[in-house]
C-alpha positions as CSV (number, residue, x, y, z in Angstrom):
1,M,-11.3,16.3,-16.1
2,T,-10.3,15.1,-12.9
3,Y,-8.7,12.1,-14.6
4,Q,-5.7,13.1,-16.2
5,S,-2.3,11.8,-16.9
6,I,0.8,14.4,-16.4
7,N,4.3,13.0,-17.1
8,P,5.9,14.5,-13.8
9,F,9.5,14.2,-15.8
10,S,8.5,16.7,-18.1
11,G,5.3,18.3,-16.8
12,E,3.5,17.8,-20.1
13,P,0.0,16.4,-20.2
14,V,-0.4,12.9,-22.0
15,E,-4.0,12.0,-21.7
16,S,-7.3,13.1,-20.1
17,F,-10.5,10.8,-19.3
18,A,-13.8,12.1,-18.7
19,E,-15.9,10.8,-15.7
20,M,-18.7,8.2,-16.0
21,T,-22.3,9.5,-16.1
22,A,-24.7,8.5,-13.7
23,Q,-26.0,5.9,-15.9
24,E,-22.8,4.5,-16.6
25,L,-21.9,4.0,-13.2
26,E,-25.3,2.5,-12.3
27,A,-24.7,0.3,-15.4
28,A,-21.4,-0.8,-13.7
29,I,-22.8,-1.6,-10.3
30,A,-25.4,-3.5,-11.6
31,A,-23.1,-5.5,-14.0
32,A,-20.8,-6.4,-10.9
33,A,-23.9,-7.4,-8.7
34,A,-25.3,-9.3,-11.6
35,C,-21.8,-11.2,-12.0
36,F,-21.5,-12.0,-8.4
37,E,-24.5,-14.1,-8.6
38,T,-22.8,-16.4,-11.0
39,W,-19.1,-15.9,-10.0
40,R,-20.0,-17.1,-6.5
41,Q,-21.1,-20.5,-7.9
42,K,-17.7,-21.1,-9.6
43,S,-14.9,-23.3,-8.3
44,Y,-12.1,-22.2,-7.1
45,A,-10.5,-24.1,-10.1
46,E,-12.4,-22.2,-12.4
47,R,-11.9,-18.8,-10.8
48,A,-8.4,-19.8,-10.8
49,V,-8.3,-20.1,-14.9
50,I,-8.8,-16.6,-15.2
51,I,-6.7,-15.0,-12.1
52,G,-4.2,-17.3,-13.5
53,K,-4.1,-16.4,-16.8
54,A,-4.0,-12.2,-15.9
55,A,-1.1,-13.2,-13.9
56,E,0.7,-14.7,-16.7
57,L,-0.5,-11.6,-19.2
58,M,0.9,-9.3,-16.4
59,H,4.4,-11.4,-16.5
60,K,4.3,-11.5,-20.4
61,N,3.5,-7.5,-20.7
62,V,6.1,-6.2,-18.2
63,E,7.6,-3.8,-20.2
64,P,4.7,-1.8,-21.7
65,L,2.9,-2.1,-18.3
66,A,5.9,-0.7,-16.8
67,R,6.6,2.2,-19.2
68,T,3.1,3.4,-18.8
69,M,3.3,3.5,-14.9
70,T,6.5,5.3,-15.5
71,Q,5.0,7.9,-17.7
72,E,2.1,8.4,-15.6
73,M,3.5,8.7,-12.2
74,G,7.5,8.9,-12.4
75,K,8.3,5.7,-10.9
76,R,12.1,4.6,-12.0
77,I,11.6,1.9,-14.8
78,S,13.9,-0.7,-12.9
79,E,10.8,-0.3,-10.1
80,A,8.3,0.0,-12.0
81,R,9.5,-3.3,-13.8
82,G,9.7,-5.1,-10.5
83,E,6.2,-3.6,-9.5
84,V,4.6,-5.5,-12.4
85,E,6.5,-8.9,-11.7
86,F,5.3,-8.5,-8.1
87,S,1.7,-7.9,-8.9
88,S,1.9,-10.7,-11.4
89,R,3.0,-13.1,-8.5
90,I,0.1,-11.8,-6.0
91,L,-2.4,-12.6,-8.6
92,A,-0.7,-16.3,-9.3
93,Y,-0.2,-17.0,-5.6
94,Y,-4.1,-16.6,-4.6
95,A,-5.0,-18.4,-7.9
96,E,-2.8,-21.2,-6.4
97,N,-3.6,-21.2,-3.0
98,A,-7.3,-19.7,-2.2
99,E,-8.9,-22.9,-2.1
100,R,-6.8,-23.7,0.8
101,F,-6.9,-20.6,2.6
102,L,-10.8,-20.8,2.7
103,A,-11.2,-24.4,3.2
104,P,-13.6,-25.3,6.1
105,V,-12.2,-25.5,9.4
106,K,-13.2,-28.5,11.9
107,L,-14.4,-27.3,15.4
108,N,-14.6,-29.9,18.3
109,P,-18.0,-28.7,20.3
110,T,-18.7,-31.0,23.4
111,V,-21.9,-32.5,21.0
112,G,-22.0,-33.6,18.0
113,E,-19.8,-31.9,15.2
114,A,-19.2,-28.2,13.7
115,H,-16.9,-26.4,11.3
116,M,-16.7,-22.8,10.0
117,E,-17.0,-22.3,6.3
118,S,-16.1,-19.4,4.3
119,S,-18.4,-17.6,1.5
120,P,-18.4,-14.5,-0.5
121,I,-20.2,-11.6,0.4
122,G,-20.7,-9.7,-2.5
123,V,-19.5,-6.5,-4.7
124,I,-16.5,-5.0,-3.1
125,F,-15.8,-1.5,-3.6
126,G,-12.0,-0.6,-4.1
127,V,-10.2,2.8,-3.6
128,E,-6.9,3.2,-4.4
129,P,-4.1,5.2,-4.6
130,W,-1.2,6.0,-7.6
131,N,2.1,5.2,-5.6
132,F,2.0,1.5,-6.8
133,P,-0.4,1.8,-9.6
134,Y,-0.7,-1.8,-10.3
135,Y,0.2,-3.7,-7.0
136,Q,-2.3,-1.9,-5.3
137,L,-4.7,-3.4,-7.7
138,A,-3.4,-6.7,-7.5
139,R,-3.6,-7.3,-3.9
140,I,-7.2,-6.7,-3.5
141,A,-8.1,-8.4,-7.0
142,G,-6.1,-11.4,-6.3
143,P,-8.0,-12.4,-2.8
144,H,-11.5,-10.8,-3.3
145,L,-11.9,-12.3,-6.8
146,M,-10.7,-15.8,-6.0
147,A,-12.9,-15.5,-2.7
148,G,-15.9,-15.3,-5.0
149,N,-16.4,-11.6,-4.7
150,T,-16.7,-9.2,-7.2
151,L,-15.0,-5.7,-7.5
152,V,-15.8,-1.9,-8.5
153,V,-12.6,0.2,-8.1
154,K,-11.6,3.6,-7.9
155,H,-8.2,4.3,-8.8
156,A,-6.4,7.5,-8.2
157,G,-6.9,10.4,-10.6
158,I,-3.4,10.7,-11.9
159,V,-3.3,7.1,-13.1
160,P,-5.7,6.5,-15.3
161,Q,-4.0,4.6,-17.9
162,C,-2.6,2.1,-15.2
163,A,-6.3,1.4,-13.9
164,I,-7.8,1.0,-17.6
165,A,-4.6,-1.7,-18.4
166,F,-5.2,-3.7,-15.2
167,E,-9.0,-3.9,-16.2
168,Q,-7.9,-5.1,-19.4
169,L,-5.6,-7.6,-18.5
170,L,-8.7,-9.5,-16.6
171,I,-10.9,-8.9,-19.7
172,E,-8.2,-10.5,-21.9
173,A,-7.8,-13.3,-19.5
174,G,-11.6,-13.9,-19.8
175,A,-13.3,-12.2,-17.2
176,P,-17.2,-12.1,-17.2
177,L,-18.7,-8.7,-17.4
178,G,-18.7,-6.9,-14.1
179,L,-15.9,-9.3,-12.2
180,Y,-13.6,-6.4,-12.2
181,T,-14.9,-2.8,-13.3
182,N,-12.7,0.4,-13.3
183,L,-14.5,3.3,-12.0
184,I,-13.8,6.9,-13.5
185,I,-15.6,8.8,-11.0
186,S,-15.7,12.0,-9.0
187,H,-15.5,11.9,-5.2
188,A,-19.2,12.6,-5.2
189,Q,-20.0,9.6,-7.2
190,S,-17.7,7.5,-4.9
191,D,-19.7,8.5,-1.7
192,K,-22.6,7.2,-3.8
193,V,-20.7,4.0,-4.3
194,V,-20.0,3.6,-0.7
195,D,-23.8,4.1,0.0
196,D,-25.4,1.7,-2.6
197,P,-27.1,-1.2,-1.1
198,R,-25.5,-3.5,-3.4
199,I,-21.9,-2.8,-2.2
200,K,-21.1,-5.0,0.6
201,G,-17.7,-3.7,1.7
202,V,-14.9,-1.2,1.3
203,C,-11.3,-1.4,1.1
204,L,-9.2,1.7,1.1
205,T,-5.5,2.8,0.8
206,G,-4.7,6.4,1.2
207,S,-4.7,9.0,3.3
208,V,-5.8,9.1,7.1
209,A,-8.4,11.8,6.2
210,A,-9.7,9.8,3.2
211,G,-9.7,6.8,5.4
212,Q,-11.9,8.7,8.4
213,S,-14.1,9.9,5.7
214,V,-15.1,6.7,3.8
215,A,-14.9,4.4,7.1
216,A,-17.5,6.5,8.5
217,R,-19.8,6.6,5.5
218,A,-19.6,2.7,5.1
219,G,-19.8,2.2,9.1
220,K,-23.4,4.2,8.7
221,Q,-24.2,1.5,6.3
222,V,-22.7,-1.3,8.8
223,K,-20.3,-2.4,6.0
224,I,-17.4,-4.2,6.5
225,T,-14.3,-1.9,5.6
226,S,-10.3,-2.3,5.9
227,M,-8.1,0.5,5.8
228,E,-4.5,1.1,5.0
229,L,-3.5,4.8,5.9
230,G,0.1,5.4,5.9
231,G,2.7,5.4,8.2
232,S,5.9,7.1,9.5
233,D,8.0,4.2,10.1
234,A,10.9,3.8,12.3
235,F,14.3,2.9,11.3
236,I,16.1,1.9,14.5
237,V,19.7,1.7,14.5
238,L,21.7,0.1,17.4
239,E,25.1,0.4,18.5
240,D,26.0,-3.1,17.3
241,A,24.3,-2.3,13.9
242,D,26.7,-3.5,10.7
243,L,26.8,0.1,9.1
244,D,28.2,-1.4,6.0
245,R,24.8,-3.2,5.1
246,T,22.6,-0.8,7.2
247,I,23.2,2.2,5.2
248,P,22.4,0.7,1.8
249,W,18.9,-0.3,3.2
250,A,18.6,3.3,5.2
251,V,19.0,4.7,1.4
252,W,16.7,2.0,0.0
253,G,14.2,2.3,2.8
254,R,14.0,6.0,2.4
255,M,14.2,6.5,-1.5
256,Y,12.5,3.8,-2.9
257,N,9.7,5.0,-5.2
258,T,11.2,8.3,-4.6
259,G,10.2,7.8,-0.8
260,Q,6.5,7.9,-1.8
261,T,5.7,4.5,-0.3
262,C,3.5,4.1,2.9
263,C,5.7,1.6,4.7
264,A,9.1,3.5,3.7
265,A,11.6,4.2,6.6
266,K,10.8,8.0,7.4
267,R,12.4,8.3,11.1
268,F,15.9,7.2,11.7
269,I,16.2,6.5,15.5
270,V,20.0,6.0,16.1
271,V,21.8,5.5,19.4
272,E,24.1,8.3,20.4
273,S,27.2,6.2,20.1
274,R,26.7,5.5,16.5
275,A,24.6,8.8,15.5
276,D,27.5,10.7,13.8
277,E,29.1,7.9,11.8
278,F,25.4,7.1,10.5
279,L,24.4,10.7,9.8
280,E,27.8,11.3,7.9
281,R,27.5,8.1,5.9
282,F,23.8,8.6,5.1
283,Q,24.3,12.1,3.9
284,A,27.0,11.1,1.6
285,A,24.9,8.2,0.0
286,L,22.0,10.6,-0.5
287,G,24.0,13.3,-2.0
288,A,25.3,10.5,-4.6
289,L,21.9,10.1,-5.8
290,Q,21.5,11.6,-9.7
291,A,18.2,13.0,-10.9
292,G,17.4,12.1,-14.3
293,D,14.9,10.5,-16.7
294,P,13.2,7.5,-15.2
295,M,13.2,5.7,-18.3
296,D,16.9,5.8,-18.1
297,E,18.2,3.0,-16.7
298,E,21.2,4.9,-15.0
299,T,18.8,7.1,-13.4
300,T,19.2,6.9,-9.3
301,L,16.7,9.9,-8.2
302,G,13.1,10.1,-10.2
303,P,10.9,12.8,-9.9
304,L,7.7,13.1,-7.5
305,S,4.4,11.9,-9.0
306,S,3.2,15.2,-9.6
307,E,3.6,18.8,-9.0
308,P,1.1,19.2,-6.2
309,A,2.8,16.4,-4.5
310,L,6.3,18.5,-4.7
311,L,4.7,21.4,-3.5
312,Q,3.0,19.7,-0.5
313,L,6.3,18.5,0.7
314,L,8.4,21.7,0.3
315,S,5.6,23.1,2.4
316,Q,5.9,20.6,5.0
317,V,9.9,21.1,4.8
318,D,9.8,24.8,5.4
319,D,7.2,24.7,7.9
320,A,9.4,22.1,9.8
321,I,12.2,24.5,9.4
322,A,10.2,27.3,10.6
323,K,9.3,25.5,13.7
324,G,12.8,24.6,15.0
325,A,13.9,21.7,13.0
326,R,17.6,21.9,11.5
327,L,18.0,21.4,7.8
328,V,21.2,18.7,7.4
329,M,20.7,18.8,3.4
330,G,18.6,19.2,0.5
331,G,15.0,20.9,1.4
332,K,14.5,22.2,-2.0
333,R,13.3,21.6,-5.6
334,I,16.0,20.4,-8.1
335,D,16.6,23.2,-10.9
336,R,15.5,21.4,-13.7
337,P,12.2,20.3,-15.5
338,G,9.7,18.1,-13.8
339,S,9.0,17.5,-10.3
340,Y,12.1,17.0,-8.6
341,M,13.0,17.2,-5.0
342,A,16.3,17.1,-3.7
343,P,17.0,14.3,-1.1
344,T,16.5,15.7,2.4
345,I,17.5,15.3,6.3
346,L,15.8,16.9,9.1
347,T,17.1,16.9,12.3
348,D,16.4,18.3,15.9
349,I,12.7,17.8,15.6
350,K,10.8,18.4,18.7
351,P,7.7,17.1,19.7
352,G,5.8,20.3,19.3
353,N,6.9,20.4,15.7
354,P,4.2,19.3,13.1
355,A,7.2,17.3,11.8
356,F,7.2,15.1,14.8
357,R,3.9,13.8,14.1
358,D,3.3,14.1,10.3
359,E,4.4,11.8,7.4
360,F,6.3,13.0,4.8
361,F,5.5,11.6,1.4
362,G,8.7,12.0,-0.2
363,P,12.5,12.0,-0.3
364,V,12.6,13.5,3.4
365,A,14.3,11.6,6.2
366,L,13.8,12.8,9.8
367,F,16.8,12.1,12.0
368,F,16.9,11.3,15.6
369,R,19.7,10.7,18.3
370,V,18.5,8.8,21.4
371,E,20.7,7.4,24.2
372,D,19.8,3.7,24.2
373,E,17.7,1.1,22.9
374,D,14.9,1.8,25.5
375,A,14.8,5.5,24.4
376,A,14.8,4.0,20.6
377,I,12.1,2.1,21.4
378,A,10.0,4.7,23.3
379,L,10.4,7.3,20.3
380,A,9.5,4.7,17.7
381,N,6.2,4.2,19.6
382,D,5.6,8.1,20.1
383,S,3.7,8.2,16.6
384,D,0.1,8.3,15.8
385,F,0.8,5.8,13.0
386,G,2.0,2.1,13.4
387,L,2.3,0.5,10.0
388,G,5.8,-1.1,9.5
389,G,9.4,-0.4,11.1
390,S,12.7,-1.7,11.4
391,V,15.6,-2.6,13.7
392,W,19.3,-2.9,12.7
393,C,22.0,-4.8,15.2
394,K,23.9,-7.9,14.9
395,D,22.0,-9.6,17.6
396,T,19.2,-11.1,16.0
397,A,17.7,-12.1,19.5
398,R,17.9,-8.7,20.5
399,G,16.6,-7.6,17.1
400,K,13.5,-9.7,17.8
401,R,13.1,-8.5,21.5
402,V,13.4,-5.0,20.1
403,A,10.4,-5.7,17.6
404,S,8.3,-7.3,19.9
405,R,8.2,-4.2,21.9
406,V,7.4,-1.6,18.9
407,E,3.7,-0.8,18.6
408,T,3.5,-1.5,14.8
409,G,1.7,-3.7,12.3
410,M,5.1,-5.1,10.9
411,M,8.7,-5.0,12.1
412,F,11.6,-6.1,10.1
413,I,15.1,-7.1,11.4
414,N,18.2,-6.3,9.4
415,N,15.9,-5.7,6.1
416,I,12.8,-3.8,5.1
417,D,11.4,-6.8,2.3
418,W,8.0,-6.5,2.8
419,S,7.5,-7.8,-1.3
420,D,6.3,-11.3,-0.6
421,A,2.7,-12.1,-1.3
422,E,2.8,-14.7,1.5
423,L,3.5,-11.9,4.1
424,P,0.3,-10.0,5.6
425,F,0.5,-6.3,5.0
426,G,-1.1,-3.6,7.7
427,G,-1.0,-1.5,10.7
428,I,-2.6,-0.1,13.6
429,K,-3.6,3.4,15.1
430,N,-3.9,5.8,12.4
431,S,-2.4,3.3,10.0
432,G,-5.6,1.8,10.0
433,Y,-6.9,-1.8,10.1
434,G,-7.2,-4.9,8.5
435,R,-4.8,-7.1,6.5
436,E,-3.8,-7.6,2.9
437,L,-1.6,-10.6,1.4
438,G,-0.8,-13.6,2.8
439,D,-3.8,-15.8,4.3
440,M,-5.2,-13.0,6.3
441,G,-5.7,-11.2,3.0
442,I,-8.4,-13.4,1.9
443,Q,-10.3,-13.7,4.8
444,E,-11.2,-9.8,5.5
445,F,-14.3,-9.7,3.0
446,V,-15.8,-13.4,3.4
447,N,-18.6,-14.7,5.8
448,K,-17.2,-17.1,8.2
449,K,-20.5,-19.0,9.0
450,L,-20.8,-21.5,11.6
451,V,-22.5,-25.0,10.9
452,R,-23.2,-27.3,13.7
453,V,-24.9,-31.1,13.7
454,A,-25.7,-32.3,16.7
455,A,-28.6,-34.9,17.9
456,M,-29.9,-33.0,20.8
457,D,-33.3,-32.7,22.5
458,A,-34.3,-29.6,23.5
459,P,-33.7,-27.7,26.8
460,V,-36.6,-28.5,29.2
């Protein structure tokens, strides 16, 4: 059973699910391909009835959906509710705006007239991670289904109940057979899906290794892909930063979802004149977090998603220290049942240390002192990743100049609020390519067709 719910708060198994047989997988892909032939003919208004209804159902069922998420991967219940509500807004956003986003665009050729029109391309295969079990699904389902494509989706093995619940929402909303299909499949079966000629594109959120493997396989089949592969975002604090506002964001930016967020603040780069004060206050704030039951509203520190995730993170920290990093706080699992890790700060991390390059997917903050703004930018850019980042200073114009110089897909000035359906999400370098959300998110998997009309004589 590779699909198994294990409550990371208690360590107790919840439920297991058998993988699909080869025959069941074939039936699912065939249904998705057949559905595409009719779904593509539907008007945007007809599609919006179903996607909009799914959004309403998510909003009406926040509590049971959130509790399932907390039980499967340990997200604190208040954060889980917020994710469900955000997922609902994403579906509603595309139900309302898809037709406008994909409307024909008039061109102005030297002779005649022309336009670009958008049309769906077929069945899209989504491979999604466990850290945001509903949001990751909503941000592909909203745009791709409203564009006229159909979806088959392999969700992460530790959140099968969330995967099933999301599919059921669409079925209850009136989705025809094959519009959106949850695939409980192995990695070997996943490879076969990528290879299947009925699959026209692949979107993946996951590790760099997973992205390299899937993108290479899809590339051999000349299939369009989008990849979101994690990050090691810089949190740049300049000398004029308001620390009363910055510290709470630093804590949230590192500890939201117990630090298991691709675009979390991970590298805290602070100019020397503010470094001591920032570190002292940051350490105190992290130390005040209290581990507890993620179902309890009073809990401020939840568990990691699984025992393997905790062990991986502990191994990374031990390796970083062995290779010269200094442990400021934490670094150990918390002595209690469940997959809990103490909030951790590492500093004195040199370029030769693996920690300088690696992504830490959990409550581990890397702290760096720099001389000035230029040194902060240089260090921020000295990364294999380029997903997000932030800069903290009172001078907004200065913040914008810094943001323009950081090599990344997203930059935030005096905030890290990426939770808006209108804002395109994605990165560069090892963080991947393509964008999700916003108007860009619906443009990724459609055919952009040029149509020209001109009364012209053939060239002689």
